[in-house]
C-alpha positions as CSV (number, residue, x, y, z in Angstrom):
1,M,-5.4,1.2,21.0
2,I,-2.1,-0.5,20.6
3,G,-1.7,-4.3,19.9
4,D,0.6,-6.8,21.5
5,D,4.4,-7.0,21.1
6,C,4.7,-3.5,19.6
7,V,7.8,-1.2,19.7
8,I,6.6,2.4,19.7
9,A,9.5,4.6,20.8
10,N,11.9,7.5,20.3
11,Y,9.7,10.6,19.8
12,C,7.2,9.1,17.4
13,K,3.7,10.5,17.5
14,I,0.5,8.4,17.2
15,G,-2.6,10.4,16.5
16,D,-5.7,10.3,18.7
17,F,-8.1,7.4,18.0
18,S,-5.5,5.5,16.0
19,V,-5.5,1.7,16.1
20,I,-2.1,-0.1,16.0
21,G,-2.0,-3.8,15.2
22,N,0.2,-6.5,16.8
23,R,4.0,-6.7,16.3
24,N,4.3,-3.2,14.8
25,R,7.5,-1.1,14.9
26,I,6.9,2.7,14.9
27,G,10.0,4.6,15.7
28,H,12.1,7.8,15.7
29,C,10.1,10.9,14.8
30,A,7.5,8.9,12.8
31,E,4.0,10.5,12.8
32,F,1.1,8.2,12.2
33,E,-2.7,8.6,12.4
34,G,-5.1,5.9,11.3
35,I,-5.1,2.1,11.4
36,T,-2.3,-0.4,11.0
37,F,-2.7,-4.1,10.7
38,D,-0.1,-6.6,12.1
39,Q,3.6,-6.5,11.5
40,V,3.8,-3.0,10.1
41,S,7.3,-1.4,10.2
42,F,7.5,2.5,10.1
43,T,10.9,2.9,11.8
44,H,11.7,6.6,11.5
45,Y,10.7,10.0,10.1
46,G,7.7,10.6,7.9
47,E,4.1,11.4,8.1
48,V,1.4,8.9,7.4
49,F,-2.4,9.2,7.6
50,G,-4.5,6.2,6.5
51,V,-4.8,2.5,6.7
52,V,-1.7,0.3,6.4
53,G,-2.1,-3.4,5.6
54,T,-0.4,-6.4,7.1
55,A,3.4,-6.7,6.9
56,T,3.8,-3.4,5.1
57,D,7.1,-1.5,5.3
58,I,7.0,2.3,5.4
59,A,10.4,3.8,4.7
60,A,12.0,6.9,6.1
61,G,10.7,10.2,4.9
62,V,7.4,8.9,3.5
63,T,4.9,11.8,3.3
64,I,1.2,11.7,2.8
65,G,-0.6,14.8,1.5
66,V,-3.9,15.3,3.1
67,L,-5.2,18.6,1.8
68,R,-6.1,19.4,-1.8
69,F,-5.2,22.8,-3.2
70,D,-8.8,23.2,-4.5
71,D,-10.3,22.4,-1.1
72,L,-12.8,20.0,-2.7
73,P,-13.6,16.7,-1.1
74,Q,-11.5,13.8,-2.3
75,M,-13.3,11.5,-4.7
76,Q,-12.8,7.7,-4.3
77,K,-13.4,5.0,-6.8
78,V,-14.9,1.9,-5.1
79,Q,-15.7,-1.1,-7.2
80,G,-16.1,1.1,-10.3
81,R,-18.4,3.7,-8.8
82,T,-17.5,7.2,-7.7
83,E,-18.0,8.2,-4.0
84,Y,-17.3,11.3,-2.0
85,P,-16.7,10.1,1.6
86,E,-17.7,12.4,4.4
87,K,-14.7,11.5,6.4
88,F,-11.2,10.1,5.7
89,G,-11.4,10.4,2.0
90,N,-8.0,12.0,2.0
91,A,-6.4,9.1,3.8
92,V,-4.0,6.9,1.9
93,Y,-4.5,3.1,1.9
94,F,-1.6,0.6,1.6
95,G,-2.5,-3.0,0.8
96,D,-0.9,-6.0,2.6
97,Y,2.7,-6.8,2.0
98,S,3.6,-3.5,0.3
99,R,6.8,-1.6,0.6
100,T,7.6,2.1,0.2
101,G,10.9,3.7,-0.8
102,I,12.7,6.5,1.0
103,A,11.1,9.9,0.5
104,S,8.2,8.7,-1.5
105,L,5.2,11.0,-1.6
106,Y,1.5,10.2,-1.8
107,M,-1.2,12.6,-2.9
108,P,-4.5,12.7,-0.9
109,G,-6.7,9.6,-1.1
110,V,-4.5,7.3,-3.2
111,K,-4.7,3.5,-2.7
112,V,-1.6,1.3,-3.1
113,G,-2.6,-2.3,-3.9
114,S,-1.3,-5.4,-2.1
115,N,2.2,-6.8,-2.9
116,S,3.3,-3.5,-4.5
117,V,6.6,-1.7,-4.2
118,I,6.9,2.1,-4.5
119,G,10.6,3.1,-5.2
120,P,12.5,5.9,-3.5
121,A,11.4,9.5,-4.3
122,V,8.4,8.5,-6.3
123,L,5.4,10.8,-6.4
124,V,2.2,8.7,-6.3
125,E,-0.7,10.7,-7.8
126,K,-3.1,7.9,-8.8
127,D,-4.2,4.5,-7.4
128,V,-1.6,1.8,-7.8
129,P,-2.9,-1.7,-8.6
130,S,-1.8,-4.8,-6.7
131,H,1.4,-6.5,-7.7
132,T,2.9,-3.3,-9.2
133,L,6.3,-1.9,-9.0
134,I,6.8,1.9,-9.5
135,H,10.4,3.0,-9.8
136,L,11.8,6.5,-10.7
137,D,14.0,6.4,-13.8
138,Q,16.2,9.4,-12.9
139,Q,18.3,11.5,-15.2
140,Q,21.4,13.3,-13.9
141,L,23.0,16.5,-15.2
142,V,26.6,16.7,-14.2
143,K,28.8,19.7,-14.9
144,K,32.5,19.1,-14.5
145,N,35.2,21.5,-15.7
146,G,32.7,23.4,-17.8
147,E,31.4,20.3,-19.6
148,L,27.8,19.2,-19.1
149,T,27.2,15.4,-19.1
150,V,23.7,13.9,-19.1
151,T,23.3,10.4,-17.8
152,A,20.1,8.4,-17.9
153,G,19.1,5.7,-15.4
154,D,19.7,2.1,-16.4
155,R,16.2,1.0,-17.5
156,N,17.2,-2.7,-17.0
157,A,18.9,-2.2,-13.7
158,S,17.9,-4.7,-11.0
159,M,16.7,-3.5,-7.7
160,G,18.0,-6.6,-6.1
161,A,16.3,-9.5,-4.4
162,W,13.2,-8.6,-2.4
163,P,10.9,-10.9,-0.5
164,L,7.5,-11.7,-2.0
165,F,4.8,-12.4,0.6
166,Y,1.8,-14.5,-0.4
167,S,-1.5,-14.6,1.4
168,N,-1.0,-18.3,2.2
169,G,2.0,-17.4,4.3
170,E,4.7,-18.5,1.8
171,V,7.7,-16.2,1.3
172,A,9.9,-16.3,-1.8
173,M,12.8,-14.1,-2.9
174,A,12.4,-12.5,-6.3
175,E,14.5,-10.2,-8.4
176,I,12.6,-7.0,-9.1
177,T,13.3,-4.9,-12.1
178,R,11.9,-1.5,-13.0
179,F,9.2,-3.1,-15.2
180,A,7.9,-6.2,-13.5
181,W,8.5,-8.9,-10.9
182,K,10.7,-11.6,-12.2
183,G,9.3,-15.0,-11.2
184,E,5.8,-13.7,-10.6
185,P,3.0,-15.2,-12.7
186,G,2.6,-12.9,-15.7
187,G,5.8,-11.0,-14.7
188,A,9.0,-10.6,-16.7
189,K,10.9,-13.7,-17.7
190,P,14.7,-13.8,-17.3
191,G,16.3,-12.1,-20.2
192,D,13.2,-9.9,-21.0
193,P,14.1,-6.2,-21.6
């Protein structure tokens, strides 16, 4: 089932029995199976199996792992109790207003909370709480003219201004750093390390 005002084009693949919400964009070579709510953007490349919340942005190259190496069923924690779903336990769940970075990877069954941001090339192995930013602090080894230089990422570098979406419909721009949302209640204050 596909909702109203969707753009689904350019060699994308939608799995059987999937449900696509209204005003979704699923594009070039994107493969999706599961359920999307309204205003989801998954514009090109990647493989996603799961449930994607309202106004969530799935970046290029996002990949969801669906099989465990040990072939055991995927355990899920639901309101503090452990469950072993008969079906769809390996699906990944993205909360409303979440964003993913290019080439981020998700292990089977993880849940990403609402209003969370997963940076580029991050491997998500565990559930991510709502209002969380995960960003890879990359180290580079550069060898030039026989000399090796090691550079670390800037732990205080800004990721720029990103929109924050609130459940009451308000949208605000916020500067996101590696550690917290600036301007978010309980988040980092300007000048915090």
